[in-house]
RODO-2510 file (C-alpha; in nm, 4 decimals, decimal comma):
residues 423
     n   res          X          Y          Z
     1     m     2,1277    -4,1086    -2,9805
     2     e     2,2042    -4,5000    -2,9407
     3     s     1,9161    -4,6784    -2,7134
     4     g     2,1739    -4,7592    -2,4589
     5     e     2,3005    -4,4184    -2,4320
     6     g     2,2129    -4,1923    -2,1399
     7     p     2,0607    -3,8639    -2,1817
     8     g     2,3946    -3,7258    -2,1665
     9     a     2,5436    -3,8536    -2,4181
    10     l     2,5875    -3,6983    -2,7622
    11     g     2,6170    -3,9277    -3,0252
    12     l     2,8563    -3,7701    -3,3091
    13     h     2,9104    -3,9663    -3,6542
    14     s     3,2937    -3,8877    -3,8013
    15     d     3,2122    -3,6572    -4,0266
    16     e     3,0014    -3,4130    -3,8172
    17     e     3,1350    -3,1243    -3,5921
    18     i     2,9505    -2,8960    -3,2992
    19     i     2,8928    -2,5562    -3,4428
    20     e     2,7455    -2,4370    -3,1216
    21     v     2,6630    -2,5642    -2,8130
    22     v     2,3174    -2,4041    -2,6869
    23     e     2,3134    -2,3898    -2,3266
    24     l     1,9369    -2,5230    -2,1898
    25     g     1,9360    -2,4552    -1,8476
    26     p     1,7418    -2,2080    -1,6596
    27     p     1,7643    -1,8412    -1,7837
    28     g     1,9807    -1,6210    -1,4774
    29     p     1,7439    -1,3457    -1,3145
    30     d     1,9266    -1,0706    -1,5582
    31     d     1,8096    -1,2490    -1,8651
    32     l     1,4927    -1,2976    -1,7337
    33     a     1,4612    -0,9229    -1,6172
    34     e     1,5656    -0,8282    -1,9875
    35     e     1,2995    -1,0419    -2,1437
    36     m     1,0150    -0,9116    -1,9327
    37     e     1,0483    -0,5602    -1,9671
    38     d     0,8907    -0,6111    -2,2981
    39     v     0,6296    -0,8478    -2,2344
    40     d     0,2799    -0,6496    -2,1931
    41     f     0,1339    -0,9303    -1,9382
    42     e    -0,2306    -0,8088    -1,9414
    43     d    -0,2599    -0,8404    -2,3473
    44     e    -0,1295    -1,2122    -2,2590
    45     e    -0,4172    -1,2617    -1,9909
    46     a    -0,6940    -1,1528    -2,2099
    47     e    -0,5402    -1,4155    -2,5080
    48     e    -0,5199    -1,7050    -2,2502
    49     p    -0,8586    -1,6764    -2,0440
    50     d    -0,7942    -2,0394    -1,8891
    51     a    -0,5564    -2,2096    -1,7722
    52     e    -0,6671    -2,5324    -1,9758
    53     a    -0,4743    -2,2831    -2,3028
    54     w    -0,1509    -2,3811    -2,1352
    55     e    -0,2574    -2,8060    -2,1831
    56     s    -0,3178    -2,7125    -2,5877
    57     e    -0,1518    -2,9606    -2,7990
    58     d     0,0820    -2,6937    -3,0260
    59     d     0,2438    -2,6207    -2,6615
    60     e     0,3675    -2,9695    -2,5771
    61     g     0,7342    -3,0352    -2,6279
    62     v     0,7853    -2,6623    -2,5123
    63     e     0,6001    -2,6660    -2,1699
    64     d     0,8961    -2,8569    -1,9933
    65     g     1,1451    -2,6511    -2,1118
    66     m     1,0278    -2,3063    -2,0945
    67     e     0,8079    -2,3021    -1,7373
    68     a     0,9218    -2,1654    -1,4320
    69     q     0,9698    -2,3770    -1,1590
    70     d     0,6067    -2,4385    -0,9512
    71     d     0,5915    -2,6991    -0,6913
    72     s     0,2282    -2,5750    -0,6250
    73     e    -0,0524    -2,8570    -0,5893
    74     v    -0,3444    -2,5931    -0,6570
    75     t    -0,3638    -2,2670    -0,8555
    76     f    -0,6959    -2,0479    -0,7971
    77     s    -0,7134    -1,7970    -1,1196
    78     l    -1,0659    -1,6353    -1,0910
    79     h    -0,9002    -1,2908    -0,9925
    80     s    -0,8167    -1,0399    -1,2257
    81     a    -0,5312    -0,8642    -1,0186
    82     s    -0,3039    -0,8601    -0,7619
    83     v    -0,4923    -1,0816    -0,4822
    84     f    -0,4050    -0,8968    -0,0989
    85     c    -0,5068    -1,1445     0,1373
    86     v    -0,6130    -1,4825     0,1771
    87     s    -0,7270    -1,6773     0,5652
    88     l    -0,8012    -2,0113     0,5910
    89     d    -1,0815    -2,1499     0,7575
    90     p    -1,0564    -2,2406     1,1415
    91     k    -1,2742    -2,5136     1,1617
    92     t    -1,1805    -2,7656     0,8920
    93     n    -0,8884    -2,5787     0,7180
    94     t    -1,0712    -2,7128     0,3745
    95     l    -1,1952    -2,3221     0,2704
    96     a    -0,9847    -2,0434     0,1840
    97     v    -1,1192    -1,6933     0,1027
    98     t    -0,9060    -1,4331    -0,0933
    99     g    -0,9670    -1,0787    -0,1541
   100     g    -0,7773    -0,8587    -0,4537
   101     e    -0,7271    -0,5652    -0,6244
   102     d    -0,9738    -0,6630    -0,9023
   103     d    -1,2903    -0,5355    -0,6244
   104     k    -1,3378    -0,9283    -0,5758
   105     a    -1,3442    -1,1863    -0,2672
   106     f    -1,4084    -1,5629    -0,3033
   107     v    -1,4716    -1,8388    -0,1066
   108     w    -1,3233    -2,1394    -0,2539
   109     r    -1,2283    -2,5393    -0,1769
   110     v    -0,8471    -2,5693    -0,0769
   111     s    -0,8211    -2,9248    -0,2045
   112     d    -0,9185    -2,8604    -0,5834
   113     g    -0,9447    -2,4231    -0,6475
   114     e    -1,2902    -2,5197    -0,6418
   115     l    -1,4798    -2,1547    -0,6465
   116     l    -1,7800    -2,1871    -0,3496
   117     f    -1,9617    -1,8384    -0,3686
   118     e    -1,8313    -1,4988    -0,4918
   119     c    -1,7967    -1,2250    -0,1785
   120     s    -1,9977    -1,0011    -0,4315
   121     g    -2,1160    -0,6058    -0,3971
   122     h    -1,7381    -0,4194    -0,3444
   123     k    -1,6907    -0,0937    -0,4977
   124     d    -1,2771    -0,0862    -0,4037
   125     s    -0,9306    -0,3606    -0,3490
   126     v    -1,0648    -0,6023    -0,0997
   127     t    -0,7605    -0,5564     0,1585
   128     c    -0,9001    -0,7883     0,4758
   129     a    -1,0844    -1,1475     0,4692
   130     g    -1,0939    -1,3552     0,7611
   131     f    -1,3354    -1,6711     0,8753
   132     s    -1,4948    -1,6780     1,2115
   133     h    -1,3259    -1,8601     1,4792
   134     d    -1,6311    -2,1638     1,4156
   135     s    -1,6294    -2,1145     1,0295
   136     v    -2,0016    -1,9969     1,0293
   137     f    -1,8971    -1,6463     0,8846
   138     v    -1,6966    -1,5033     0,6633
   139     a    -1,5882    -1,1390     0,6250
   140     t    -1,4372    -0,8953     0,3368
   141     g    -1,3547    -0,5989     0,3740
   142     d    -1,2256    -0,3396     0,1054
   143     m    -0,9968    -0,0283     0,1312
   144     s    -1,2994     0,2328     0,1163
   145     g    -1,4296     0,0974     0,4326
   146     l    -1,7334    -0,1457     0,3127
   147     i    -1,7454    -0,4678     0,5282
   148     k    -1,9772    -0,7645     0,4091
   149     v    -2,0060    -1,0837     0,6274
   150     w    -2,0997    -1,4064     0,4581
   151     r    -2,2677    -1,7223     0,5698
   152     v    -2,0663    -1,9698     0,4695
   153     d    -2,3145    -2,2612     0,4551
   154     a    -2,6193    -2,0281     0,2748
   155     k    -2,3587    -1,8380     0,0962
   156     e    -2,5455    -1,5463     0,1227
   157     e    -2,4577    -1,2333     0,2292
   158     v    -2,6289    -1,1355     0,6505
   159     w    -2,4317    -0,7815     0,7596
   160     s    -2,2659    -0,4938     0,5892
   161     f    -2,1136    -0,1799     0,7314
   162     e    -1,9323     0,1198     0,5864
   163     v    -1,6479     0,2770     0,7942
   164     g    -1,3666     0,5041     0,6692
   165     d    -1,0775     0,3979     0,5006
   166     l    -1,0027     0,0202     0,6445
   167     e    -0,7049    -0,0500     0,7566
   168     w    -0,7004    -0,4056     0,9184
   169     m    -0,9564    -0,6115     0,9741
   170     e    -0,9757    -0,9605     1,2387
   171     w    -1,2547    -1,1690     1,4621
   172     h    -1,2726    -1,1950     1,7904
   173     p    -1,0813    -1,5689     1,8752
   174     q    -1,3920    -1,6953     2,0984
   175     a    -1,7399    -1,5008     1,9399
   176     h    -1,9160    -1,3775     1,6655
   177     v    -1,7364    -1,0012     1,6857
   178     l    -1,5536    -0,8435     1,4827
   179     l    -1,2931    -0,5575     1,4892
   180     a    -1,1570    -0,2794     1,2163
   181     g    -0,9159    -0,0252     1,2637
   182     t    -0,9884     0,2829     1,0302
   183     a    -0,7377     0,5846     0,8958
   184     d    -0,9354     0,8484     1,1263
   185     g    -0,8240     0,6464     1,4125
   186     n    -1,0951     0,4319     1,5228
   187     t    -1,1846     0,0679     1,5752
   188     w    -1,4943    -0,1035     1,5368
   189     m    -1,6670    -0,3082     1,7257
   190     w    -1,9757    -0,5030     1,6029
   191     k    -2,1794    -0,8293     1,7196
   192     i    -2,2082    -1,0106     1,4089
   193     p    -2,5195    -1,0394     1,2723
   194     s    -2,6601    -0,8065     1,4949
   195     g    -2,5108    -0,5225     1,4323
   196     d    -2,4426    -0,3981     1,7839
   197     c    -2,1893    -0,1710     1,7607
   198     k    -1,8887     0,0349     1,9550
   199     t    -1,5689     0,2265     1,8538
   200     f    -1,2697     0,2837     2,0452
   201     q    -1,1370     0,6469     1,9555
   202     g    -0,7781     0,6455     1,9354
   203     p    -0,5173     1,0020     1,8176
   204     a    -0,6333     1,1556     1,4867
   205     c    -0,4444     0,9484     1,2614
   206     p    -0,4443     0,6047     1,1242
   207     a    -0,4952     0,2788     1,3244
   208     t    -0,2550     0,0705     1,1414
   209     c    -0,2897    -0,2832     1,2848
   210     g    -0,4708    -0,4720     1,5651
   211     r    -0,4862    -0,7681     1,7719
   212     i    -0,7457    -0,8835     1,9809
   213     l    -0,5574    -1,0682     2,2439
   214     p    -0,5898    -1,4321     2,3855
   215     d    -0,8512    -1,3592     2,6482
   216     g    -1,1083    -1,2122     2,4303
   217     k    -1,1388    -0,9170     2,6534
   218     r    -0,8428    -0,6705     2,5465
   219     a    -0,7402    -0,5735     2,2283
   220     v    -0,3681    -0,4306     2,1299
   221     v    -0,3903    -0,1458     1,8255
   222     g    -0,0912     0,0817     1,6990
   223     y    -0,1403     0,3912     1,5273
   224     e     0,0238     0,5880     1,2488
   225     d     0,1959     0,8361     1,5281
   226     g     0,3863     0,5603     1,6969
   227     t     0,1777     0,5159     1,9776
   228     m     0,0032     0,1775     2,0801
   229     r    -0,2709     0,1357     2,3159
   230     i    -0,4195    -0,1802     2,5135
   231     w    -0,7938    -0,1352     2,4931
   232     d    -1,0654    -0,3601     2,7602
   233     l    -1,3399    -0,4319     2,4939
   234     k    -1,6065    -0,4535     2,7539
   235     q    -1,5792    -0,1238     2,9532
   236     g    -1,3857     0,0997     2,6063
   237     t    -1,1375     0,1888     2,8156
   238     s    -0,8181     0,2419     2,7391
   239     l    -0,5956     0,0423     2,9791
   240     h    -0,2026     0,1266     2,8943
   241     v    -0,0847     0,3848     2,5935
   242     l     0,2976     0,3390     2,5056
   243     k     0,3881     0,6978     2,3410
   244     g     0,6907     0,9377     2,3270
   245     q     0,9967     0,7209     2,4122
   246     d     0,7932     0,3980     2,5099
   247     g     0,6178     0,4220     2,1607
   248     h     0,8016     0,4351     1,8329
   249     q     0,9208     0,7106     1,6194
   250     d     0,7602     0,6024     1,3300
   251     p     0,4012     0,4390     1,2447
   252     l     0,3431     0,1125     1,3753
   253     t     0,3366    -0,1879     1,1200
   254     c     0,2521    -0,4937     1,3038
   255     v     0,1118    -0,6314     1,6490
   256     a     0,1297    -1,0223     1,8029
   257     s     0,0918    -1,1569     2,1231
   258     n     0,2080    -1,4913     2,2677
   259     q    -0,0089    -1,7605     2,3207
   260     d    -0,1332    -1,6600     2,6835
   261     g    -0,1306    -1,3092     2,6152
   262     s     0,1370    -1,1851     2,9000
   263     l     0,3610    -1,0568     2,6321
   264     i     0,2845    -0,7970     2,3523
   265     m     0,5158    -0,7309     2,0555
   266     t     0,5286    -0,4120     1,8391
   267     g     0,6871    -0,3404     1,5086
   268     s     0,7628    -0,0202     1,3049
   269     v     0,8647     0,2257     1,0528
   270     d     1,1595     0,2856     1,2455
   271     c     1,2944    -0,0481     1,2469
   272     h     1,1982    -0,1516     1,6203
   273     a     1,0307    -0,4376     1,7660
   274     k     0,9290    -0,3585     2,1584
   275     l     0,8357    -0,6309     2,3981
   276     v     0,5591    -0,5513     2,5934
   277     n     0,4014    -0,6953     2,9288
   278     s     0,0272    -0,6852     2,8997
   279     a    -0,0981    -0,6473     3,2428
   280     t     0,1862    -0,3484     3,3349
   281     g     0,1845    -0,1840     2,9626
   282     k     0,5451    -0,1475     2,9982
   283     v     0,8711    -0,1769     2,7830
   284     v     1,0362    -0,5182     2,8756
   285     c     1,2801    -0,4484     2,5778
   286     v     1,3461    -0,3333     2,2331
   287     f     1,5151    -0,5259     1,9964
   288     k     1,6721    -0,3215     1,7013
   289     m     1,8149    -0,4122     1,3725
   290     e     2,1290    -0,2173     1,2626
   291     s     2,1136    -0,1501     0,9043
   292     v     2,2983    -0,3635     0,6929
   293     t     2,4899    -0,2217     0,3949
   294     p     2,3142    -0,2762     0,0296
   295     k     2,4437    -0,5850    -0,1230
   296     a     2,4460    -0,4463    -0,4700
   297     p     2,5139    -0,0767    -0,6065
   298     i     2,1672     0,1145    -0,6424
   299     s     2,0816     0,1138    -0,9837
   300     e     1,9171     0,4175    -1,1968
   301     g     1,5768     0,4580    -1,0375
   302     e     1,5915     0,2081    -0,7814
   303     e     1,5586     0,4483    -0,4207
   304     a     1,7807     0,4776    -0,1506
   305     e     1,7711     0,1268     0,0575
   306     s     1,4791     0,1769     0,3227
   307     n     1,3950    -0,0940     0,5858
   308     s     1,1373    -0,1180     0,8397
   309     v     0,9911    -0,4129     1,0197
   310     e     0,6982    -0,6113     0,7999
   311     s     0,5736    -0,8520     1,0176
   312     l     0,6576    -1,0656     1,3806
   313     g     0,5166    -1,3499     1,5412
   314     f     0,5769    -1,5759     1,8787
   315     c     0,6983    -1,9300     1,8870
   316     n     0,4327    -2,1807     2,0778
   317     v     0,6742    -2,4050     2,2252
   318     m     1,0245    -2,2130     2,3074
   319     p     1,0866    -1,8660     2,3844
   320     l     1,1432    -1,7610     2,0690
   321     a     1,0113    -1,4286     1,8478
   322     a     1,0647    -1,3994     1,4718
   323     v     1,0737    -1,0104     1,3138
   324     g     1,0489    -0,9813     0,9501
   325     y     1,2280    -0,6805     0,7914
   326     l     1,2170    -0,4947     0,4434
   327     d     1,6003    -0,5566     0,4135
   328     g     1,4791    -0,9259     0,3856
   329     t     1,6469    -1,0038     0,7089
   330     l     1,4638    -1,2459     0,9315
   331     a     1,5715    -1,2364     1,2771
   332     i     1,5157    -1,4959     1,5482
   333     y     1,5680    -1,3106     1,8829
   334     d     1,5554    -1,5175     2,2436
   335     l     1,3253    -1,3909     2,4652
   336     s     1,4715    -1,5326     2,7830
   337     t     1,8068    -1,3642     2,7076
   338     q     1,6728    -1,0690     2,4963
   339     s     1,9077    -1,1281     2,2855
   340     l     1,9645    -1,2166     1,8808
   341     r     2,0039    -1,6077     1,8329
   342     h     1,9819    -1,6050     1,4172
   343     k     1,9869    -1,3911     1,1700
   344     c     1,8566    -1,5284     0,8352
   345     q     1,9035    -1,3314     0,4933
   346     h     1,6506    -1,3535     0,2248
   347     e     1,7416    -1,1777    -0,1006
   348     s     1,4633    -0,9520    -0,1459
   349     g     1,1968    -0,8140     0,1806
   350     i     0,9844    -1,0441     0,3701
   351     v     0,6358    -0,9463     0,3594
   352     q     0,4996    -1,1715     0,6097
   353     l     0,6034    -1,4639     0,8400
   354     l     0,4159    -1,7233     1,0225
   355     w     0,5066    -1,9734     1,3149
   356     e     0,3783    -2,3463     1,2950
   357     e     0,1360    -2,4177     1,5605
   358     s     0,3047    -2,7012     1,7475
   359     s     0,7325    -2,6520     1,6254
   360     a     0,9821    -2,3990     1,6308
   361     v     0,9296    -2,3791     1,2419
   362     v     0,8988    -2,0190     1,1108
   363     y     0,7514    -1,9717     0,7354
   364     t     0,8588    -1,7060     0,5456
   365     c     0,7396    -1,5214     0,2031
   366     s     0,9220    -1,2444     0,0385
   367     l     0,9014    -1,0135    -0,2582
   368     d     1,1112    -1,2716    -0,4797
   369     g     0,7969    -1,5063    -0,4877
   370     a     0,8884    -1,7634    -0,2852
   371     v     0,7773    -1,8588     0,0928
   372     r     1,1048    -2,0471     0,3163
   373     l     1,0739    -2,2554     0,5960
   374     w     1,3198    -2,2226     0,8644
   375     d     1,4346    -2,4135     1,1835
   376     a     1,4692    -2,1351     1,4546
   377     r     1,6837    -2,3352     1,6542
   378     s     1,9607    -2,4025     1,3997
   379     g     1,8743    -2,0614     1,1629
   380     k     1,8799    -2,2969     0,8835
   381     m     1,6558    -2,3014     0,5933
   382     i     1,4190    -2,6195     0,5623
   383     s     1,2994    -2,6043     0,2360
   384     e     1,1898    -2,3444    -0,0266
   385     y     0,8603    -2,2983    -0,2521
   386     r     0,8304    -2,1330    -0,5767
   387     g     0,5443    -2,1070    -0,8060
   388     h     0,4252    -1,7127    -0,8420
   389     s     0,5958    -1,4797    -1,1464
   390     a     0,5421    -1,1921    -0,8783
   391     e     0,5765    -1,1158    -0,5107
   392     i     0,3721    -1,2990    -0,2548
   393     l     0,1593    -1,0578    -0,0622
   394     d    -0,0105    -1,2460     0,2015
   395     f    -0,0237    -1,6478     0,2893
   396     a    -0,1660    -1,8818     0,5387
   397     v    -0,0561    -2,1905     0,6925
   398     n    -0,3151    -2,4540     0,8043
   399     k    -0,3322    -2,6433     1,1946
   400     d    -0,1200    -2,9192     1,1054
   401     a     0,1618    -2,7340     0,8957
   402     s     0,0723    -2,9585     0,5987
   403     i    -0,0491    -2,7016     0,3670
   404     v     0,0348    -2,2973     0,2727
   405     v    -0,2021    -2,1004     0,0708
   406     t    -0,0076    -1,7884    -0,0972
   407     t    -0,1298    -1,4918    -0,2945
   408     s     0,0475    -1,2461    -0,4778
   409     g     0,1203    -0,9913    -0,7823
   410     d     0,0922    -1,2098    -1,0524
   411     h    -0,3199    -1,2601    -0,9558
   412     q    -0,3124    -1,5686    -0,8780
   413     a    -0,3648    -1,7877    -0,5356
   414     k    -0,1613    -2,1119    -0,5430
   415     v    -0,2237    -2,4384    -0,2511
   416     f     0,1492    -2,5877    -0,1529
   417     c     0,2017    -2,9253     0,0150
   418     v     0,4632    -2,8830     0,2724
   419     q     0,4449    -3,1353     0,5150
   420     c     0,8109    -3,3100     0,5820
   421     p     0,8148    -3,5959     0,7118
   422     d     1,1177    -3,5736     0,9246
   423     r     0,9419    -3,3218     1,1378
***
């Protein structure tokens, strides 16, 4: 090629002819699917124990053409199986804790992926992890019900307790108090590190989701039988119970409250999201999603389309709520008119959604491995970030909405810089 010609130009001598044009663009999803069928990922991992392997001289020249898109700034790759959960330390937003199917949890620095310490001793998949409100403690919980609490500055375990199979775990917003829901229907509350304990007995079925309300005095817990209870944490009594027609027809999957705790929203496998007045325990309205017809015919081995509410949340700056569905629909509801404002469609199921703290921007992560930012006012997608080679299973957004930390079935956690100068 002559030096004056651009990269797209092709200089041919008169006696040369083109035999075949090879397309070097990125492969389509069908091509990738065919290629991946024969790949044994575990063997590959064993051969390439560290990230430096990718930087070897042999791979130079291949990298740019072959590597999948990766918009991330930092990759944390100490997990050896799917990474199920992530949380950022609330005080500084500089540390992340991740837990995975490898029975491990790690506390690491977001800026460079440097390991601070391992939360060792778990004997089952670590599915819950989070920092206390002041970032002094970090708690990790595994599926079998072993919960451990570590003092972050000393990197040492200060408390542990074993309950039934763990469904969810959450720190109190203002105190060193930990709440957890278990498969036997109980919700446990402990003071940390003393271990003083209280239990709230639900129906004889799993307490599938829970959230402490912003006043710190009440908690809302959802159950597998479709009921929802609002508990008084001090008295240990149930203030309100939603069941039957007021409750859901199927297990609850998620609960959320607005900033002042006056409204609660519950989501369920029945595809309904219910808005509840937390003071009266009355259902204000029900958001129902009519089922969407499948975009493509169901291929062999695939199950018929199913749908459920997977995640939900309230906007802090406008009377809006977002509901994410397994069929890939992100629904933005207007609370003042109790109507659907926007429907934002994803190609695959939404795993989780989060609102920015101080704007009408909602983040989604989905089974296609992408993080997307949506403007809830217009219903338009602002941006999309990719880098995982499998589904995203959890994510967290820092306070100033400049970074997103994701965890995935590809055994990795990633840090994406999402700061947009125009917002």
